[in-house]
C-alpha positions in Angstrom: -67.1 32.2 43.7 -68.3 30.1 46.7 -65.0 28.2 46.8 -63.1 31.5 46.6 -65.1 32.9 49.5 -64.7 29.7 51.5 -60.9 29.8 51.1 -60.6 33.4 52.3 -60.7 34.9 55.8 -63.6 37.2 54.8 -65.7 34.3 53.4 -65.2 32.3 56.6 -66.2 35.3 58.7 -69.3 35.9 56.7 -70.3 32.1 56.8 -69.8 32.1 60.6 -72.1 35.2 61.1 -74.8 33.7 58.8 -74.6 30.4 60.7 -75.1 32.2 64.0 -78.1 34.2 62.7 -79.6 31.0 61.3 -79.2 29.1 64.6 -80.8 32.0 66.5 -83.8 32.1 64.1 -84.2 28.3 64.2 -84.2 28.3 68.0 -86.8 31.1 68.1 -88.9 29.4 65.5 -88.9 26.0 67.4 -89.9 27.5 70.7 -92.2 30.4 69.6 -94.1 29.2 66.5 -96.0 26.5 68.5 -97.2 29.1 71.1 -98.5 31.5 68.3 -101.3 29.0 67.3 -102.4 28.7 71.0 -102.2 32.3 72.1 -103.2 34.0 68.8 -105.7 31.7 67.2 -107.5 34.3 65.1 -104.5 36.0 63.4 -101.7 33.4 63.9 -101.1 33.4 60.2 -100.3 37.1 60.1 -98.0 36.8 63.1 -96.1 34.0 61.5 -95.8 36.0 58.3 -94.5 39.0 60.3 -92.0 36.7 62.1 -90.7 35.3 58.8 -90.4 38.8 57.3 -88.5 40.0 60.4 -86.2 37.0 60.1 -85.5 37.7 56.5 -84.8 41.4 57.2 -82.5 40.4 60.1 -80.7 38.0 57.9 -80.2 40.6 55.2 -79.1 43.2 57.7 -76.6 40.7 59.2 -75.3 39.9 55.8 -74.9 43.6 55.0 -73.0 44.4 58.1 -70.9 41.2 57.7 -69.8 42.3 54.3 -69.1 45.8 55.5 -67.0 44.5 58.3 -65.3 42.0 56.0 -64.5 44.8 53.5 -62.8 46.9 56.2 -60.6 43.9 57.2 -60.1 42.5 53.6 -58.7 45.7 52.1 -55.6 46.1 54.3 -55.0 42.3 54.2 -55.1 42.4 50.4 -52.6 45.4 50.4 -50.3 43.3 52.7 -50.6 40.3 50.3 -49.7 42.4 47.2 -46.8 44.0 49.1 -45.5 40.6 50.2 -45.7 39.4 46.5 -43.7 42.5 45.4 -41.0 41.8 48.0 -40.9 38.1 46.9 -40.2 39.3 43.4 -37.3 41.4 44.5 -38.8 44.9 45.0 -37.6 45.6 48.5 -38.7 49.2 48.5 -42.3 48.2 48.8 -44.2 49.8 51.7 -47.9 49.5 52.9 -49.7 52.7 53.7 -52.3 51.8 56.3 -52.9 54.1 59.2 -54.8 52.4 62.1 -54.1 51.6 65.7 -55.5 48.1 65.8 -53.8 44.8 65.2 -53.8 45.3 61.4 -52.1 48.6 61.8 -49.4 47.0 64.1 -49.0 44.3 61.5 -48.5 46.9 58.8 -45.9 48.7 60.9 -44.0 45.5 61.5 -44.2 44.6 57.8 -42.8 48.0 56.7 -40.0 47.7 59.3 -39.2 44.2 58.1 -39.0 45.3 54.4 -36.9 48.3 55.4 -34.4 46.0 57.3 -34.5 43.5 54.4 -33.8 46.2 51.9 -30.8 47.4 53.9 -29.5 43.8 54.3 -29.8 43.1 50.6 -28.1 46.4 49.8 -25.2 45.5 52.1 -25.0 42.0 50.7 -24.9 43.4 47.1 -22.2 45.9 48.2 -20.1 43.2 49.7 -20.7 41.0 46.6 -19.6 43.8 44.2 -16.6 44.6 46.4 -15.6 40.9 46.5 -16.1 40.7 42.7 -13.9 43.8 42.1 -11.2 42.3 44.3 -11.3 39.0 42.5 -11.2 40.7 39.1 -8.2 42.8 40.1 -6.2 39.9 41.4 -3.3 38.7 39.2 -3.6 35.3 40.9 -6.1 32.8 39.7 -9.0 32.0 42.1 -11.2 29.0 41.5 -14.0 27.7 43.9 -15.2 24.1 43.7 -18.2 22.5 45.4 -18.1 19.1 47.1 -18.4 17.2 43.8 -15.7 19.2 42.2 -17.9 21.4 40.0 -16.6 25.0 39.4 -18.9 27.5 41.1 -16.9 30.7 41.0 -13.8 32.0 39.2 -12.1 35.3 38.5 -11.1 36.2 34.9 -7.6 34.8 35.5 -8.9 31.6 36.9 -11.4 31.2 34.0 -8.5 31.6 31.5 -6.4 29.1 33.4 -9.1 26.5 33.4 -9.6 27.1 29.7 -5.9 26.7 29.1 -5.5 23.6 31.1 -8.6 22.0 29.6 -6.7 21.8 26.3 -4.3 19.4 27.9 -6.9 17.3 29.6 -6.9 14.5 27.0 -3.1 13.9 27.6 -3.6 14.0 31.4 -6.4 11.5 31.3 -3.9 8.9 30.1 -1.7 9.6 33.1 -4.5 9.8 35.7 -3.5 8.7 39.1 -5.0 5.5 40.6 -7.2 5.9 43.7 -8.2 9.5 43.0 -11.9 10.1 42.2 -12.6 11.5 38.7 -13.7 15.0 39.6 -14.0 15.7 35.9 -14.5 19.5 36.4 -11.3 19.8 38.6 -8.2 20.2 36.4 -5.9 17.2 36.6 -3.0 19.0 38.3 -5.3 20.0 41.2 -7.2 16.8 41.8 -4.8 15.2 44.3 -4.7 18.4 46.3 -8.5 18.8 46.1 -8.9 15.2 47.4 -6.5 15.8 50.3 -8.3 19.0 51.3 -11.6 17.2 51.3 -10.3 14.4 53.4 -8.2 16.5 55.9 -10.4 19.6 56.0 -7.4 22.0 56.3 -5.4 24.4 54.2 -2.8 22.8 52.0 -0.2 24.2 49.6 1.8 22.7 46.8 3.5 23.3 43.5 2.3 21.8 40.2 4.2 21.6 36.9 2.2 22.1 33.7 4.4 21.7 30.7 7.2 24.3 31.1 5.4 26.4 33.8 5.4 26.1 37.6 2.3 27.1 39.6 2.0 27.6 43.3 -1.3 26.5 44.7 -2.9 27.3 48.1 -6.2 25.4 48.6 -8.5 25.9 51.6 -11.7 24.0 52.4 -15.2 25.6 52.5 -16.8 24.2 55.7 -20.4 24.4 56.9 -21.3 22.8 60.2 -18.1 20.8 60.3 -18.8 19.4 56.8 -16.5 20.2 53.9 -18.8 21.5 51.2 -16.1 22.5 48.7 -12.7 24.2 48.4 -11.2 27.5 47.1 -7.9 27.4 45.3 -5.5 30.4 44.8 -3.1 29.7 42.0 0.0 31.8 41.1 2.4 31.4 38.2 5.9 31.2 39.9 7.8 30.1 36.8 10.0 33.1 36.8 10.7 32.8 40.6 11.5 29.1 40.1 13.9 29.9 37.3 15.5 32.7 39.3 16.0 30.4 42.3 17.5 27.7 40.0 19.7 30.3 38.4 20.9 31.6 41.8 21.7 28.0 42.9 23.5 27.3 39.7 25.3 30.6 39.9 26.5 30.0 43.5 27.6 26.5 42.6 29.5 27.7 39.5 31.2 30.6 41.1 32.2 28.3 44.0 33.6 25.8 41.6 35.5 28.4 39.5 37.1 30.0 42.6 37.9 26.7 44.3 40.3 25.6 41.6 42.6 28.6 41.6 42.5 28.8 45.4 43.5 25.2 45.8 46.4 25.7 43.4 47.5 28.9 45.1 47.4 27.1 48.5 49.1 24.0 47.2 52.0 25.7 45.4 52.4 28.3 48.2 52.8 25.4 50.8 55.3 23.8 48.5 57.4 26.9 48.4 57.1 27.5 52.2 58.1 23.9 52.9 61.1 24.1 50.6 60.0 21.0 48.7 61.2 22.5 45.5 64.9 23.4 45.6 65.9 24.2 42.0 65.5 27.8 40.8 63.8 26.7 37.7 61.1 24.7 39.6 60.6 27.5 42.0 60.2 30.0 39.1 57.7 27.6 37.5 55.6 27.4 40.7 55.7 31.2 41.2 54.5 31.6 37.5 51.6 29.2 38.2 50.7 31.1 41.3 50.8 34.4 39.3 48.7 33.0 36.5 46.1 31.6 38.9 45.9 34.9 40.7 45.3 36.7 37.4 42.7 34.2 36.6 40.9 34.7 39.9 41.2 38.4 39.5 39.5 38.2 36.1 36.8 36.0 37.5 36.0 38.5 40.3 36.0 41.4 38.0 33.8 39.6 35.5 31.5 38.5 38.3 31.2 42.1 39.6 30.5 43.4 36.0 27.8 40.9 35.3 26.2 41.4 38.7 26.1 45.2 38.2 24.8 45.0 34.6 22.0 42.6 35.4 21.0 44.6 38.5 20.8 47.7 36.4 23.5 49.5 38.4 26.0 49.9 35.6 26.9 53.4 34.7 26.6 54.0 30.9 28.2 57.2 29.5 26.4 57.7 26.1 27.9 60.1 23.7 28.7 60.3 19.9 31.3 57.6 19.1 33.3 56.8 16.0 33.5 53.1 16.3 36.6 53.0 14.1 38.7 54.4 16.9 37.5 51.7 19.2 38.3 49.0 16.6 41.8 50.4 16.0 42.6 50.6 19.7 41.6 47.0 20.4 43.4 45.8 17.3 46.6 47.6 18.4 46.2 46.1 21.9 46.0 42.5 20.7 48.7 42.7 18.0 51.6 41.7 20.4 49.5 39.0 22.0 48.5 37.6 18.6 52.2 37.6 17.5 53.2 35.7 20.6 50.6 33.1 19.7 51.8 33.0 16.1 48.5 34.4 14.9 47.7 36.9 12.1 45.3 39.7 13.2 43.7 41.5 10.3 41.6 44.7 10.5 39.2 46.0 7.8 37.4 49.3 8.4 36.2 51.9 5.9 37.7 55.4 5.4 34.3 57.0 6.3 33.3 57.4 10.0 31.3 54.6 11.7 29.4 57.0 14.0 27.0 56.1 16.7 24.9 58.9 18.1 24.6 57.3 21.5 27.3 54.9 22.5 29.6 54.2 25.5 33.1 54.0 24.1 34.6 52.1 27.1 31.8 49.5 27.1 32.2 49.0 23.4 35.9 48.5 23.9 35.1 45.9 26.6 32.9 44.0 24.2 35.5 43.8 21.5 38.2 43.0 24.0 36.2 40.0 25.4 35.5 38.7 21.9 39.0 39.1 20.6 40.4 37.5 23.8 38.2 34.4 23.1 39.2 34.3 19.5 43.0 34.5 20.3 42.8 31.9 23.1 40.8 29.4 20.9 42.6 29.8 17.6 45.6 27.5 17.0 49.0 28.9 15.8 49.3 29.7 12.1 45.7 30.7 11.7 44.3 34.2 11.3 41.6 36.5 13.0 39.7 39.2 11.2 38.0 42.2 12.8 36.0 44.4 10.5 33.3 47.1 10.5 30.9 48.8 8.0 27.7 50.7 7.7 24.6 48.7 7.0 20.8 49.3 6.4 18.6 46.6 7.9 14.8 46.9 7.4 15.2 50.6 6.7 17.2 51.3 9.9 20.9 52.4 9.8 23.3 50.1 11.8 27.0 49.7 12.3 28.0 46.1 11.7 31.1 44.7 13.5 32.4 41.3 12.6 35.0 39.2 14.5 35.9 36.0 12.6 38.5 33.4 13.7 39.8 30.1 12.3 39.8 28.4 15.6 38.2 25.2 17.0 34.7 26.4 16.5 31.6 25.7 18.6 29.5 22.6 18.3 26.0 23.3 16.9 24.3 22.0 20.0 26.2 24.5 22.2 25.6 27.6 20.1 22.2 28.5 21.6 23.7 28.6 25.1 27.0 30.4 24.7 25.7 33.7 26.0 24.6 32.1 29.3 26.7 32.7 32.4 29.5 30.2 33.1 28.6 28.2 30.0 31.6 26.7 28.2 31.3 24.8 25.0 34.5 22.8 25.7 33.9 21.4 29.2 37.6 20.4 29.4 38.9 24.0 29.1 38.5 24.8 32.8 41.9 26.4 33.6 45.2 27.3 32.0 45.8 29.8 29.2 42.7 28.7 27.3 40.4 28.6 30.2 38.1 31.6 30.6 35.7 32.5 33.4 32.6 31.6 31.5 31.2 35.1 32.0 32.8 37.1 29.1 30.1 36.3 26.5 27.3 36.9 29.0 28.8 40.4 29.7 29.1 41.0 25.9 25.4 40.1 25.4 24.2 42.4 28.2 26.4 45.3 27.0 25.1 45.0 23.4 21.5 44.9 24.8 22.2 48.1 26.7 23.1 49.7 23.4 19.8 48.4 21.9 21.9 46.3 19.5 22.0 42.7 18.5 24.7 40.0 18.4 24.6 36.6 16.6 27.1 33.8 16.3 27.7 31.4 13.4 30.0 28.5 14.1 30.7 24.9 13.7 33.2 22.5 15.1 36.8 22.9 13.6 35.5 25.5 11.1 35.9 28.8 13.0 33.5 31.2 14.6 31.9 34.5 13.4 30.4 37.0 15.8 28.3 39.7 14.1 27.1 42.8 16.0 24.6 45.3 14.9 24.7 48.7 16.7 22.1 51.3 15.9 23.4 54.6 14.5 20.5 56.6 15.9 19.6 56.7 19.5 16.5 54.6 20.4 13.7 56.3 22.4 
């Protein structure tokens, strides 16, 4: 108890008052008691006793008033102490209700104002924190924050999933770790070099990282405090599709340039030969004119196919869906290619049932374009004396009604390694067939695949080198929602 009093303001105040009273009484005793025996010889004992009693009463009264004064001071101080403890524990709504005009009252007013401002500040900070957290959660990009040692201190859900995904590849990356780069075990391997550069240079850096078959764009900025880099924040976006589209665009431009350059060069060369009268015989002139005509037709087909595939893939193609009897389309295409097949000494067969092959929603012109492209390929790539078969029938696949169309030839066939790619633009299984009567534009099958997809159908190919090719199409009878 004595130790508790001594370590409190009230205890020190009480001890100070008692010490002052004791000093006063001692001084009075030292100077007065010796004169009592001289001046009051007869009743000096009674006077001394009265003096001691008066001193004791004065001491007790001083103690009483000291405790009364200390209680008036201690109560508001204790309230302020308890209020400060509540604020320290996170209760920023705590207020002290002391009404006085002295220094303690001013201290109480200042304390209440401080807690009010502190509560407002914490509320604003929490609001900003929640707002930032909502923004991070709603971001499609991955956001990862690292401290100076490379430890992850903050991520959004996308960033957390990305770290979890990349951590499964960590063992393979460790074998390929770059020399001279600190370990930074918590930083994914693809980001370590960029993280190291940001720490050293202290400025924003960007880059692209390749993780298996995906491409990621990374923007990393340093977190600085007092000119010292204390970490970095990385914003990571999956740009695989953009990368593929850019590559596809470059390849597309390169291919179309190559395809157009050949007929243009031939047109220019043979035209100059005719203009300069280099060829004099009528037969040679006729042959040159025939070549110019063939190349102009080829370039016209290329331009038309290019416009068709561009419109289809951009979603700008007009489809006129209506009820279609596919037998009529097959008959029309068969009749159109009979003369061409006879010129090539080919036999063109057709097998269709007597019952209608009706599609509820089909574009007759687009279906004819599909069959025309496939038959044109079959005729051009089938040697003389062989046959081509086009057939159609109703089929039930997994409980769904389809119309199955088959085009089978006995031509050169497609090598197995080329089969997965034949529906890509400008892809040619035989790289030597670039021009001439057997040289197509490389866009026909890509157009076929897109048109079949627009009808919610499927197309598959079975082929092998020198064994012929079979294209099978499944077109839904009922319209898909």
